[in-house]
C-alpha positions in Angstrom: -3.2 28.0 -24.0 -2.5 30.3 -21.2 -0.5 33.5 -21.4 2.5 34.8 -19.5 4.0 38.2 -19.5 7.8 38.1 -18.5 8.7 41.4 -16.7 12.2 41.4 -17.4 11.6 41.5 -21.6 7.9 42.7 -21.5 7.3 39.8 -23.9 4.1 37.6 -23.8 4.6 34.0 -24.4 2.2 31.2 -24.7 2.2 28.4 -22.2 1.1 25.0 -23.4 -1.7 23.4 -21.6 -1.2 20.1 -20.2 -2.0 17.2 -23.0 -3.8 15.1 -20.6 -5.6 15.1 -17.2 -3.9 13.5 -14.3 -4.9 10.1 -13.9 -6.7 8.8 -10.8 -3.7 6.3 -10.1 -1.2 9.0 -10.1 -2.3 9.8 -6.6 -3.7 6.7 -5.2 -1.6 3.6 -4.1 -0.9 1.3 -6.8 -2.3 -2.3 -6.9 1.3 -3.7 -6.3 1.5 -1.7 -3.1 -1.7 -2.7 -1.9 -1.0 -6.4 -2.7 2.4 -6.1 -0.6 0.2 -5.1 2.2 -1.5 -8.3 2.6 -0.6 -12.0 1.8 -2.1 -13.5 -1.2 -4.5 -16.2 -1.2 -1.7 -18.7 -2.0 0.5 -17.3 0.8 -2.3 -17.6 3.2 -2.8 -21.2 2.3 1.0 -22.0 2.5 1.1 -20.4 6.0 -1.7 -22.3 7.3 -1.6 -25.5 5.4 -5.1 -25.4 4.3 -6.8 -24.3 0.8 -10.3 -23.9 2.0 -11.0 -20.4 3.6 -12.9 -21.7 6.5 -10.2 -24.0 7.5 -7.7 -21.1 7.2 -9.9 -19.0 9.4 -9.8 -21.8 12.1 -6.1 -22.1 11.7 -5.5 -18.4 12.0 -7.7 -18.0 15.1 -6.1 -21.1 16.8 -2.7 -19.6 16.2 -4.0 -16.1 17.3 -2.8 -14.4 13.9 -5.0 -11.3 13.4 -7.0 -11.2 10.0 -10.1 -9.8 8.7 -12.4 -11.7 6.5 -13.2 -10.0 3.1 -16.2 -9.9 1.0 -15.0 -12.9 -0.9 -15.0 -15.0 2.3 -11.2 -15.3 2.3 -8.9 -14.2 5.3 -7.0 -11.0 4.8 -3.7 -11.3 6.6 -1.4 -8.1 7.1 2.1 -9.1 5.7 3.7 -7.0 8.6 1.8 -9.1 11.2 3.3 -12.3 9.9 6.7 -11.2 9.5 6.7 -9.8 13.2 5.2 -12.9 14.5 7.8 -15.2 12.7 10.8 -13.0 14.1 11.4 -10.9 11.2 11.7 -7.3 11.0 9.5 -5.0 8.7 10.8 -1.7 7.3 10.5 0.8 10.2 10.3 4.6 9.6 12.9 6.6 11.7 11.3 8.2 14.5 11.5 12.0 14.8 14.1 13.2 17.0 14.4 16.2 19.1 17.5 18.2 18.7 18.4 21.0 20.8 21.2 23.3 19.8 
């Protein structure tokens, strides 16, 4: 426990130590947030109409969708790319505005 001296009362009080250390996932993006960034394997299959990763890659190249191939051999497609390509809008952060007074 740490100690704290309050100036107004000249009293020393004990400050409790944290009961547990912060967990790594407290500062890192959660798995859910990362999953939302990319289409799932099922969503890529639905989009392309193919189940085999090689066929999905061929379709994505033919349709000019940007993607990366993961270590597992499956194409990784950003959700925002698909939404924008199909005419939807992704959440856009408000751009900073210059205000002159």
